[in-house]
C-alpha positions in Angstrom: 116.4 102.7 108.8 119.2 105.5 108.7 121.7 104.8 111.1 124.3 107.2 109.4 126.5 108.2 112.8 126.6 112.2 114.3 129.7 114.1 114.9 129.2 112.6 118.5 130.1 109.2 117.8 126.2 107.9 118.2 124.2 107.0 115.7 120.5 108.7 114.9 118.9 105.8 115.8 120.7 105.5 119.2 119.9 109.3 120.0 116.6 108.6 119.6 116.8 105.3 121.7 118.6 106.7 124.7 116.5 110.1 124.1 113.0 107.7 123.9 114.0 106.0 127.2 115.2 109.2 129.1 118.4 108.6 129.4 118.7 111.9 127.2 117.5 114.9 128.2 116.4 117.8 125.5 118.2 120.6 127.4 121.1 119.4 127.8 121.6 116.6 124.7 121.5 118.8 122.2 119.6 116.0 120.7 117.1 118.2 118.5 120.1 120.2 117.1 121.8 116.9 116.5 119.1 114.9 114.4 118.5 118.4 112.1 121.9 118.7 111.2 121.4 115.1 110.1 118.2 115.5 108.3 119.5 118.0 106.5 122.6 116.4 105.0 120.9 112.9 104.6 121.2 111.7 101.2 117.9 109.7 101.9 115.8 112.7 103.0 112.3 112.7 101.5 111.6 114.9 97.9 108.0 116.1 98.1 105.2 116.3 100.7 101.5 116.4 100.4 99.3 118.1 102.6 95.9 117.0 102.7 94.1 120.3 104.0 90.2 119.5 105.9 89.0 122.8 105.5 86.7 123.7 108.8 88.6 121.3 111.2 88.1 117.6 110.6 86.0 115.6 113.8 88.8 113.3 115.2 85.9 111.8 117.5 83.6 110.3 114.3 87.4 109.5 111.8 90.3 108.4 113.9 89.5 108.1 117.2 86.1 106.9 118.3 84.9 106.8 121.7 82.4 103.8 121.3 80.3 103.3 124.3 80.1 107.1 125.8 78.1 109.2 125.5 80.0 111.3 123.4 81.0 108.6 121.0 78.3 109.4 118.6 76.5 107.2 116.3 79.5 105.4 114.1 81.1 102.5 115.2 84.8 101.4 114.9 86.4 99.0 112.1 89.7 96.9 112.7 92.4 98.1 110.3 95.5 96.0 108.7 97.7 96.6 112.0 96.0 94.8 115.0 94.8 96.7 117.6 94.1 100.2 116.0 90.4 100.9 115.0 89.4 104.2 113.3 85.5 104.9 112.1 83.7 103.0 109.9 83.1 105.0 106.9 87.1 104.9 106.1 87.5 101.2 104.8 90.0 101.9 102.0 92.1 103.8 104.5 91.9 101.5 107.0 93.6 98.6 104.7 96.5 100.8 104.4 97.0 101.4 108.0 100.4 99.9 107.6 101.8 103.1 105.9 100.1 105.7 108.8 100.4 106.9 112.0 97.8 108.5 114.3 98.6 111.3 116.3 95.8 111.3 118.5 97.2 113.8 120.9 97.0 117.4 119.2 96.8 120.4 121.7 97.3 123.8 120.1 94.9 125.7 121.5 93.8 128.3 118.8 89.7 127.9 118.0 89.1 130.3 115.5 89.3 129.4 111.7 91.6 131.8 110.3 94.5 132.0 113.2 94.3 128.3 113.6 94.7 127.9 110.1 97.8 129.9 109.5 98.8 128.2 113.1 98.9 124.8 111.7 100.5 126.2 108.1 103.5 128.3 109.5 104.1 127.2 113.3 103.7 130.9 114.5 100.5 132.8 115.3 100.0 136.0 113.3 100.7 139.2 115.6 102.8 142.2 114.8 104.5 143.2 111.7 106.2 139.5 111.1 104.6 138.4 107.4 105.9 134.5 108.8 106.2 132.0 106.0 103.8 128.9 105.3 105.1 125.3 104.9 105.0 125.3 101.8 106.7 128.3 100.8 109.4 126.6 103.6 109.5 123.7 101.8 110.0 125.3 98.2 112.9 127.2 99.4 114.6 124.1 100.7 113.7 121.3 98.1 113.0 123.0 95.2 115.4 123.1 92.6 116.5 126.5 90.7 115.2 126.6 87.2 112.4 123.7 87.6 109.7 124.2 84.6 107.1 123.7 87.5 106.8 125.3 90.5 108.1 124.4 93.6 104.9 124.2 95.4 101.4 123.9 94.4 97.7 124.5 96.0 95.0 122.9 95.0 91.6 124.2 95.3 92.2 126.9 98.5 90.1 128.3 99.9 92.0 132.0 99.5 89.7 134.6 100.6 88.9 132.9 104.0 92.7 131.8 104.5 94.2 134.3 102.7 97.3 134.1 105.3 98.0 130.3 104.9 98.6 130.4 101.1 101.4 133.3 101.7 104.9 132.9 101.5 105.5 135.5 103.8 108.8 137.5 104.3 110.5 134.5 101.9 108.8 136.8 99.1 107.2 135.7 96.0 109.4 133.6 94.2 108.0 131.0 96.9 104.6 131.5 96.9 102.7 127.8 95.5 100.5 128.4 91.8 97.3 128.0 92.8 95.5 125.9 90.6 91.6 125.6 90.4 88.5 127.9 92.3 87.8 126.6 95.2 84.5 124.8 95.7 81.1 127.1 95.2 78.4 124.8 96.6 77.3 126.4 99.6 81.0 127.0 100.6 81.4 123.3 100.3 81.8 121.3 97.0 82.2 121.7 93.4 78.8 121.6 91.6 78.6 117.9 89.2 81.2 117.5 86.6 82.4 121.6 87.1 85.8 119.9 89.1 87.4 118.7 85.8 88.0 122.3 84.2 88.7 123.7 87.5 91.9 121.7 88.0 93.5 123.2 85.1 96.1 125.8 85.1 93.9 128.8 83.1 95.5 130.2 79.8 98.6 128.2 79.0 97.8 127.6 75.4 97.4 130.2 72.4 94.4 131.7 71.1 93.6 130.5 67.6 94.5 134.0 66.3 98.2 134.4 67.4 100.9 132.6 66.4 103.9 131.4 68.6 106.4 133.9 67.1 103.8 136.5 68.1 103.3 135.3 71.6 107.2 135.5 71.7 108.0 138.6 70.6 104.8 140.0 72.6 106.1 138.1 76.0 109.6 140.2 75.0 108.1 143.7 74.8 106.5 142.8 78.3 109.1 141.6 79.9 110.9 144.6 79.1 108.2 147.1 79.7 108.0 145.1 83.0 111.9 145.2 84.0 111.9 149.1 83.4 108.7 149.7 86.0 110.3 147.0 88.5 113.8 149.3 88.5 111.6 152.5 89.2 109.2 150.9 91.5 111.1 148.5 94.0 108.7 146.7 96.2 106.7 143.6 97.4 103.9 143.9 94.3 105.8 144.7 91.1 108.4 142.2 92.0 105.3 139.4 92.7 103.9 140.2 89.5 107.0 140.1 87.2 108.1 136.7 89.3 104.3 135.1 89.0 104.6 136.2 85.0 108.1 135.0 84.5 106.8 131.7 86.3 103.8 131.7 83.9 106.0 131.6 80.7 108.0 129.3 81.7 105.5 126.6 82.5 103.6 127.7 79.5 106.8 127.1 77.0 107.3 123.4 78.4 106.1 120.0 78.7 105.7 119.8 82.0 102.7 121.7 82.0 101.0 118.5 80.5 101.3 117.1 84.3 97.8 119.2 84.9 96.0 117.3 81.9 94.3 114.6 83.8 92.7 113.0 81.0 95.8 110.9 80.3 95.1 108.8 83.0 93.1 106.0 82.9 89.3 106.3 83.4 89.5 103.2 85.7 92.2 105.0 88.0 90.8 108.8 87.5 87.2 106.5 89.0 89.3 105.3 91.7 90.4 108.4 93.1 86.5 109.9 92.8 85.1 112.0 90.3 85.4 115.1 92.7 87.3 118.1 92.7 89.5 116.2 96.1 89.8 112.6 94.5 91.2 114.8 91.3 93.0 117.0 93.2 95.1 114.1 94.6 95.7 112.2 91.4 96.8 115.8 90.1 99.4 115.9 93.5 100.6 112.2 92.3 101.2 113.7 88.9 102.9 116.6 90.1 105.2 114.4 92.4 106.0 112.3 89.6 107.9 115.3 88.3 109.4 116.6 91.1 107.4 119.1 92.8 108.4 119.2 96.5 104.8 120.6 98.2 101.6 119.9 96.7 98.7 120.8 99.1 95.3 119.6 98.6 92.1 121.0 99.5 88.8 119.2 100.6 86.1 121.5 100.5 83.5 119.0 100.3 81.8 117.7 97.2 78.8 118.3 95.9 75.3 117.1 97.3 77.1 117.5 101.1 74.6 120.1 103.0 74.5 121.8 106.4 78.3 123.0 106.8 79.4 126.5 105.5 83.0 125.6 105.4 82.4 121.6 104.9 84.2 119.8 107.8 82.8 122.5 110.0 80.2 120.6 110.6 78.2 122.2 113.8 74.8 121.5 112.3 73.8 118.1 111.1 77.5 116.8 111.4 77.0 113.0 111.4 75.0 113.1 107.8 77.8 115.7 106.5 80.5 113.5 107.8 79.0 110.3 106.0 79.7 112.0 103.0 82.8 114.1 103.5 84.8 110.5 104.8 83.6 108.9 101.5 85.3 111.0 99.5 88.1 111.4 101.7 88.4 107.5 101.6 88.6 107.2 98.1 91.0 109.4 97.3 93.6 109.4 99.8 93.2 105.7 100.3 93.9 105.8 96.0 96.8 107.9 96.6 98.8 105.9 99.0 98.1 102.9 96.7 99.1 104.6 93.9 102.3 106.2 94.8 103.3 102.7 96.5 103.0 101.0 92.9 105.3 103.6 92.0 107.4 103.3 94.1 107.1 106.9 95.5 105.2 106.4 98.7 108.9 106.2 100.9 109.6 109.3 99.5 106.5 111.2 99.5 104.9 112.5 103.0 101.6 112.9 103.4 99.8 114.9 105.8 96.0 114.6 106.8 94.8 118.0 109.2 92.8 120.7 109.5 92.9 124.0 111.5 91.5 122.2 115.1 89.4 119.4 116.1 85.7 119.1 117.2 84.2 118.9 120.5 83.7 115.2 122.0 80.1 116.4 123.5 77.5 116.8 120.8 75.9 119.4 120.6 72.0 120.5 120.5 72.1 120.4 116.8 73.4 117.1 116.2 77.1 118.9 115.1 80.5 119.0 116.6 82.0 123.0 117.7 85.4 123.6 117.7 88.1 122.0 119.6 91.8 122.3 119.8 92.5 120.7 123.4 92.5 117.5 122.1 92.2 116.6 118.7 94.1 114.2 116.1 96.6 114.6 112.2 97.9 111.8 110.3 101.4 111.0 108.8 101.5 108.6 105.5 104.4 107.4 103.9 107.4 109.4 103.6 110.4 106.7 105.2 108.8 107.3 108.5 107.8 104.7 111.2 104.5 103.6 110.8 101.5 101.7 111.4 101.2 102.9 115.1 99.5 105.6 117.3 101.0 108.2 119.2 99.4 109.9 122.0 95.8 108.7 123.8 92.9 111.0 124.9 91.0 110.6 127.7 87.9 107.8 127.4 85.6 111.1 126.8 88.1 112.9 124.4 87.9 115.7 126.6 91.7 115.4 127.0 95.1 114.3 126.0 96.8 111.5 128.4 99.9 110.8 126.7 102.2 112.5 124.9 100.6 116.1 124.1 102.1 117.5 120.9 101.8 121.3 119.8 102.1 122.8 116.5 106.0 123.5 116.5 106.1 119.9 117.9 104.3 118.8 114.9 105.9 120.9 111.9 109.3 120.3 113.5 108.6 116.2 112.8 107.5 116.9 109.3 111.0 118.9 108.7 112.7 116.5 109.8 111.1 113.6 107.9 111.6 115.8 105.0 115.2 116.3 105.8 114.8 119.7 106.1 116.5 121.2 109.3 114.0 122.9 111.3 116.6 125.0 113.6 117.7 127.0 110.5 116.9 130.9 110.2 116.0 133.0 107.7 115.8 137.0 107.6 112.3 138.3 108.4 111.0 140.9 106.8 111.4 143.1 110.0 115.3 142.3 109.8 115.1 140.1 112.4 116.0 136.3 112.3 113.7 133.5 112.4 113.6 129.5 112.9 111.8 127.2 110.1 110.2 126.1 113.7 110.3 127.6 117.3 113.7 126.1 119.2 111.2 125.1 122.0 109.7 121.9 119.6 110.1 118.3 120.7 109.9 116.2 117.3 108.0 113.2 118.1 111.0 110.6 117.9 108.7 107.8 117.8 107.8 108.3 114.2 111.4 109.5 112.6 113.0 106.1 111.2 
C-alpha cells in the first residue's frame, strides 16, 4: 500500500478515505489534483499497460454482469469466482479463478453508441469533433512512460482493425513519434477470425531480416543513403506526412539492427505455454504482450477480432445475430488468453507493475432482439481492470435487475481513463499543446477517478 504524504500533510490513503466518506468534496479539496501529483512522482508507479480491446462491443449481460432469472438474462448461467459473492458468466471459468486480481466496473455509462465514435471516445477520452486531433491512450502512455532511445517502440498495437477504427490508433497532435507499432493484420474471416494457422506469421514484424542477396554492409550503405535523401526532403517539405515517414523509417531501422526484435519471436516460448494461451491470434497476441512487457514496452494493445470458425457477427463482439452461439466461442478464446496472461505475469513478478484493461466501445442491450442477439448499448455496461497494484477482488457499481440502468456509482469515460492514468502514475491533468494551439488535458478536469480501486 502507498501511504506517502501529500504537501497538505495527509497521506494518500487519508485523502482516499476522507473523500470516500464524503468528508472532503471534489470541488473544494483539490483531491484530484493532489492525487495526480502524487501518482506522477511516486517511485512505485506502474510501468506497463495492456489493453485487451474487444472489437464490436462485448455483452456485459453474458460475461461479467449476468441477470439470472430475468427475461433479459438469456441462456447463460453464473459461476462462482475466487472472491466469495462475485459471480461471472459460465464460459469464463479460467478467469473466475483470477477474480482476486481483477476489478469489475459494472456501471459504465458512456452515451455514445456508434462504433467509430465510441471507439475513439474510449481510446482518447474525447469525442471526435472539430479540427482537434486528439491523441489516444497508447500515444499518451508512450509519451509519459516511454524511454528515449529504446530499441523497442513505446507503444505496440497487435492486429487492430485500423481501417474501421483509424482514429482510435492515432497519436493525434502528439505526432508520429508516439504512434504505435502495428503488428499483425486484423482477422480476415468475415471481419472475424484468422484462418487456421495464419495467426503465426501475422504476429511477426515484417521485413526485419535481410534478404539473401544483400549483405550487412550493403544494407548499411543503402540505409545511410536513404537517410540523407530523407533529411534533404524533410528540410524542404516540412509537414506531418514527411516527418511521419522519416520517424517510422528510423524506428524500423533501429529495431531491425537490435536484439530487441527477438521479442516478436514466439517460437522461443514452450509449446505447452503457447497452447495454454490459445493457438489463435488473440491468445498468441496476449503472449506477445507479455514478452513486450518483460522488455519494458509501456503500452500494448491486443485486439480480439474473433477466431476461425465463428459466425454471424460482422465484427466479432458485435453480436446482433445469433449472439449466444458466437459468444460461446469468443469467450473460450478470451478466457484462455486473458487468464493465462494474468497467471504468466504473476509467476514472473510482473502483474503488480502491469495494468490490464478489458473493454470494447460499448456494451449490448439487456433486451434480446428478434435475431437472438443484442444491439448497441452504452447506457449501462462493464469494463474490467486487473493487476497494476490496484485494489482488486471487488466490484464497482451496480445495474438494475433488468440491466437497463446504472443504480450505483455511474462511471463515465473521463472517470475511467483518469483512474487508469493514476494507476499508471500519470498525471491526468497534465496539458499537451494541440494542433490548434490550445492546451488540452490528458483527461477532462470534470473526471472523478474511481477512488475505491486506487491503492
